[in-house]
C-alpha positions in Angstrom: 0.0 0.0 0.0 2.9 2.3 0.8 4.2 2.1 -2.8 0.8 2.7 -4.2 0.2 5.8 -2.0 3.7 7.1 -3.0 2.8 6.6 -6.6 -0.4 8.5 -6.3 1.2 11.3 -4.3 4.0 11.8 -7.0 2.0 11.3 -10.2 0.0 14.0 -12.0 -3.3 13.8 -13.9 -1.8 12.1 -17.0 -0.2 9.3 -14.9 -3.3 8.8 -12.9 -5.4 8.6 -16.1 -3.1 6.0 -17.5 -3.3 3.9 -14.3 -7.1 4.1 -14.3 -7.2 3.2 -18.0 -5.1 0.1 -17.3 -7.4 -0.8 -14.4 -10.5 -0.4 -16.6 -8.9 -2.5 -19.3 -8.0 -5.2 -16.8 -11.5 -5.3 -15.3 -13.0 -5.5 -18.8 -10.7 -8.3 -19.9 -11.4 -10.4 -16.9 -15.2 -9.9 -17.1 -15.1 -11.0 -20.8 -12.8 -13.9 -19.9 -15.2 -15.2 -17.3 -18.3 -14.6 -19.3 -17.0 -16.1 -22.5 -15.6 -19.1 -20.7 -19.1 -19.8 -19.4 -20.8 -19.0 -22.7 -18.6 -21.1 -24.9 -18.6 -24.1 -22.5 -22.4 -24.0 -22.4 -22.8 -23.6 -26.2 -20.4 -26.5 -26.8 -22.3 -28.8 -24.4 -25.6 -27.9 -25.9 -24.3 -28.6 -29.5 -23.0 -32.0 -28.4 -26.3 -32.9 -26.8 -28.8 -31.2 -29.1 -27.6 -32.3 -32.5 -27.8 -36.1 -31.8 -31.2 -35.5 -30.1 -32.5 -33.7 -33.2 -31.5 -36.5 -35.5 -33.0 -39.1 -33.2 -36.4 -37.3 -33.4 -39.2 -38.9 -35.4 -40.0 -35.8 -37.4 -39.2 -32.1 -37.8 -41.7 -30.9 -35.2 -40.2 -33.3 -32.6 -36.7 -32.3 -33.6 -37.6 -28.6 -33.3 -38.9 -29.2 -29.8 -35.7 -31.0 -28.8 -33.6 -28.1 -30.2 -35.7 -25.5 -28.4 -35.3 -27.3 -25.1 -31.5 -27.9 -25.3 -30.2 -25.1 -27.5 -29.9 -22.4 -24.7 -27.6 -20.1 -26.7 -29.9 -20.3 -29.8 -27.2 -21.2 -32.3 -28.8 -24.4 -33.6 -32.5 -23.6 -33.6 -32.2 -20.6 -36.0 -30.6 -22.9 -38.5 -33.6 -25.2 -38.5 -36.0 -22.3 -38.7 -34.1 -21.0 -41.7 -34.1 -24.4 -43.4 -37.8 -24.9 -43.2 -38.9 -21.3 -43.5 -41.9 -20.9 -45.9 -41.2 -19.1 -49.2 -42.7 -15.7 -49.5 -43.5 -15.1 -53.2 -42.9 -11.8 -54.9 -39.4 -11.1 -53.5 -36.0 -11.2 -55.1 -34.9 -13.9 -52.8 -37.6 -16.3 -54.1 -36.5 -15.9 -57.7 -33.5 -18.1 -57.1 -33.6 -21.9 -57.1 -34.6 -23.6 -53.9 -30.9 -24.7 -53.3 -29.7 -21.1 -53.5 -32.5 -19.9 -51.2 -31.6 -22.5 -48.6 -28.0 -21.7 -48.8 -28.6 -18.0 -48.3 -30.9 -18.5 -45.3 -28.7 -21.0 -43.7 -25.6 -18.8 -44.2 -27.3 -15.8 -42.6 -28.5 -17.9 -39.6 -25.0 -19.4 -39.3 -23.3 -16.0 -39.3 -25.8 -14.7 -36.7 -25.0 -17.6 -34.4 -21.2 -17.2 -34.9 -21.5 -13.5 -34.2 -23.0 -14.3 -30.9 -20.3 -16.7 -30.0 -17.6 -14.3 -31.1 -18.9 -11.4 -28.9 -16.0 -9.8 -27.0 -13.2 -11.2 -29.2 -12.5 -7.8 -30.7 -12.3 -6.2 -27.2 -9.9 -8.9 -26.0 -7.7 -8.5 -29.0 -7.7 -4.7 -28.6 -6.8 -4.9 -24.9 -4.1 -7.5 -25.6 -2.5 -5.4 -28.3 -2.7 -1.9 -26.8 -2.2 -2.5 -23.0 1.6 -2.8 -23.3 1.8 0.4 -25.1 -0.5 2.2 -22.7 1.8 0.9 -19.9 4.9 2.0 -21.8 3.4 5.5 -22.2 2.7 5.6 -18.5 6.3 4.7 -17.8 7.7 7.3 -20.1 5.5 10.0 -18.7 6.2 8.9 -15.2 10.0 9.1 -15.7 9.7 12.5 -17.3 7.5 13.7 -14.5 10.0 12.3 -11.9 13.0 13.9 -13.6 11.2 17.3 -13.8 10.5 17.0 -10.1 14.1 16.0 -9.3 15.4 18.8 -11.4 13.2 21.3 -9.6 14.5 20.1 -6.3 18.0 21.0 -7.3 19.7 17.9 -5.8 20.1 14.5 -7.2 20.7 11.4 -5.1 20.2 7.7 -5.8 17.3 7.4 -3.4 15.5 10.4 -5.0 16.0 8.9 -8.5 15.4 5.2 -7.9 12.0 5.6 -6.1 10.1 7.7 -8.7 11.6 6.0 -11.7 11.1 2.5 -10.2 7.4 3.4 -9.6 7.1 4.6 -13.2 8.5 1.4 -14.5 5.7 -0.5 -12.7 3.4 0.9 -15.4 5.1 -1.1 -18.1 4.7 -4.3 -15.9 1.1 -3.4 -15.4 0.5 -3.1 -19.1 2.0 -6.5 -19.7 0.0 -8.0 -16.9 -3.2 -6.7 -18.4 -2.3 -7.8 -22.0 -1.1 -11.4 -21.3 -4.4 -12.8 -20.0 -6.3 -11.0 -22.8 -4.1 -12.5 -25.5 -4.2 -16.0 -24.1 -8.0 -15.9 -23.7 -8.4 -14.5 -27.2 -6.4 -17.5 -28.6 -8.2 -20.1 -26.5 -11.6 -18.7 -27.3 -10.7 -18.5 -31.0 -10.1 -22.3 -31.0 -13.3 -23.0 -29.1 -15.4 -20.8 -31.5 -13.8 -22.5 -34.5 -14.7 -25.9 -33.0 -18.3 -24.7 -32.6 -18.3 -23.3 -36.1 -17.3 -26.6 -37.6 -20.2 -28.3 -35.7 -22.7 -25.7 -36.8 -21.5 -25.8 -40.4 -21.9 -29.6 -40.4 -25.4 -29.3 -39.0 -26.4 -26.6 -41.5 -25.1 -28.8 -44.4 -27.1 -31.8 -43.1 -30.2 -29.7 -42.8 -29.8 -28.5 -46.4 -29.5 -32.1 -47.6 -32.5 -33.1 -45.5 -34.7 -30.4 -47.0 -33.6 -31.0 -50.5 -33.8 -34.8 -50.3 -37.0 -35.2 -48.3 -40.4 -34.5 -49.9 -42.0 -33.9 -46.6 -39.3 -31.5 -45.5 -39.3 -29.8 -48.9 -43.0 -29.3 -48.5 -42.4 -27.7 -45.1 -39.9 -25.3 -46.8 -42.7 -24.1 -49.1 -42.2 -25.9 -52.3 
């Protein structure tokens, strides 16, 4: 606590703003890390349970009910809704062949689900890439501020130099400490999202084949 109090007593408004910015970035990163860990783990479990349950259903209505009950993040059910959506005549979308219509609807639903799973990735990447530079700026400014204060005092001794400059260097360490968890989480979450994406793409492909190959399903799609 003594070092922190000394830092706040020596720093100016710019140094305090940098420290508060690093604190805000750290809090944001950890909130996203905890939330996305829970979100992606739940989505992965739901996909692993819901997809086999859907294909074990007797018909589309039963399969829809199983997806609605088990797909808590709503990344699978929109694909089914898009696959069996009725055709609305008189629009540009309906002028294409059924295969093209299905592909477009499934692609849009897939992108929507992936966007939900990727929420926060940009923020983590931004924090991981900028936090070290924010910390470095705080160090440079802190050293400058410390040297100005030492010069104004008129006397230079090792204890007067080492204390302020050492506290300024902590800002660089703080920037790295903020960046490392954000970068690691970004990479880990990227792999988890990619795994979910592969499962969702496979499910979308199978739905497309079901609708195109089954007369009953094709009728549900509005043919």
